N, C-alpha and C positions, 0 to 999 in steps of 0.2 A: 234523315236530315237532308236538307237541300240548301245550297248557297247560290246566289245570283250575282252575276257581274253584268252591268249594263253599260253599253257604249252609245253615245249620242253624237251624230254628225250633222252639223248644219252646213248646207251647201249654198253656193251662189247660183245665179241663173244658168251658169255653164256646168253645174254639178261638180264644182271644185270646192273642196272643204274650206270653209271659213272659220269654223269653230268645232273643236272636239272636246267632249267631256265624258267622264266615266264615274260610275258608282260601284263600289264593292263594300256593302254595309258591314260584312264580316271583318273587313280590314280597316274599317273606320273611314272609308273614302265615300264622300257624298257629293256628287255632281262637281268633281274637280276638273278644272280646265287642263287640257294637254295640247301641245303643238304638233305632236306626231305619235303614231302608234304602229306597231307591227304585231300582227296576230297570225299564228300558224296553228293549224289543226290537222292532225293526222287522220286521213280517211283510210280505214283498214280495208274496206271493200275494194277500193281502186288502188290501194298501196301507193298513195301519193299525198303530198302535203298541199293543203289548201291554204291560201293566204289572203289577208287583207292588209295592205300597206297604205297608210294614209298620213298626210301631213298638211297642215294649213298653209295657205299661200303666204302667210307672214312668218313662217318658220325660217329663222336665219340659217344660212348655209354653215356658218361656223358651229352653231349649236347642233345641226344635223350631223356633222362630222363627229362631235362628241357623243351624240346619241348612238350612232352606229358603233363607235368604239366600245362604249359601255355595254351595248347589246351583245357584241361579239364576246366580250369578257364574260358576261353573264351566261351566254350560251356555252362557253368553255366549262364553266363551273357546273352547269346543268348536265352537260355531256358526261362529266366526270362522275357526278352523283348517280346518273342513270346507268352508266356502263362500267364504272371502275377501271376504265382504260387509261391508266396513268401516262403511258407513252404518247398516245394520241392527244390527250389533254395538254401535255407539255408542248407538243407541236402546235396545237391551237393557240396556246398562250404565247408562244414565240411569234406566231403570226400577229396576234393582238399587239405585241410590243412593236413589231415592224410597222404595222398599220399606224400606230400612234406616232412613231418616229417620223414616218414619211409625211404625215399630216401636221407634224410639229405640234402635237397635242400635249406632249410631256415636256416640262421645262427642265 
């Protein structure tokens, strides 16, 4: 079995992203627009993380702050599932709460 996730990036003349879209047919996503994306891939050979961080030039800063907060929370959850390290997960969640508080994201 195989599954494909497709990312499309439309660039302006200066190679700045103007439009992002993605397709993941197994997940019911077909050419959906996005304003930002973060992709991390572990390179086992070099023992390092390779990244693609993109956002469109019309991505609002307030939405970028929420996007980062939600990504940090999701990373905490993923870290817990991958390692079962409850103590570090709690520390990461504490940071997420601090991050949200300092950016005044939580009412």
